[in-house]
N, C-alpha and C positions, 0 to 999 in steps of 0.2 A: 367534524374540523369548522372551527370558529375563522372567518375570516377576519381581517385586521381591517378592513375597510369600514367606514361609518355606512349602516344601513340606510340613514337618513341625511338628507341634505344639509349643508352647512347653511347656518343663516347668521346673517350679518346683523351683529346687535351693534346697536348707535346709544354709546355712554355719553348720559347728558355733562354739559358743560360745568367744570366744578365739581361732579362727583367724585373723581379721584382725590382731590385736594380735601374735600369732606372725609372718605375714608381714611385718608393719610392722615389728617388731623386728629382725629377720634383713635387710632390704632395708636399713635405717638402718645396720647395722654393713656390710653390704657396700659401700655407697657410703662411709664412713665410713673403712673399712681396704684397700678396691679390691686385694682378694686374687686373686691370678693363678687360682686354682681353685676357682670358687664352688661347686661341690658340696662339696668338700672344707673349706671354711670353714664352710658352713650345717652338716656334720657336727659339727665343733668346737663351734660356735656352741651347739648344741642339747644335744651331751653337757654343755657348760659351764652351761646351762640347766637340764638335769636333777640337775646336781651342787645348783647353787643351791638348786632348788626344795627337795631335802631339811629338812623341818621345817617346809615353809609349804605343805605339800598342801592346807590349805582355802582357801587364797589366793587370790580371782579371777584367772584368768589375765592380767588388765591393769593389775591391780595389779603381780601378780608382774613381767610385764615393766618398767614403770617401775621397780620396785625394783631389778632385776637391772642394767637399764640405768644407775641412779645407784650403785648399789655394787659392780658388777662388780670391780672393781679392786681391793678388800678380799678377793672370794672368789675369783673365778674372771678371769683377765688374757687378752682374747684377744691373741695379740701375732703379728706379721708380721714375722719375723727371714728374709732371703735366701730369701723364698717359700716359708718353710716355715710351718705352723701350729702353735704350741703351747698347750696350756693351762697356766696354772700356780696 
């Protein structure tokens, strides 16, 4: 009979500051754009975010993600044309 208790001790995992905001941002973009290739889309998304981050290095990641979401159309646009992803 299997025991419902875990045989291994629980470990506390420290989530880096801003990690949740990053995952939330890319997840919302994936849902919105429905890319055929999520890994390729994530690569383009994070590359656009890195470009956007220039000049904003001291901004907390949660604020950076909010600003990126609002203004990405004027700086870096994620487009999905014919199953290809482009950064403009």
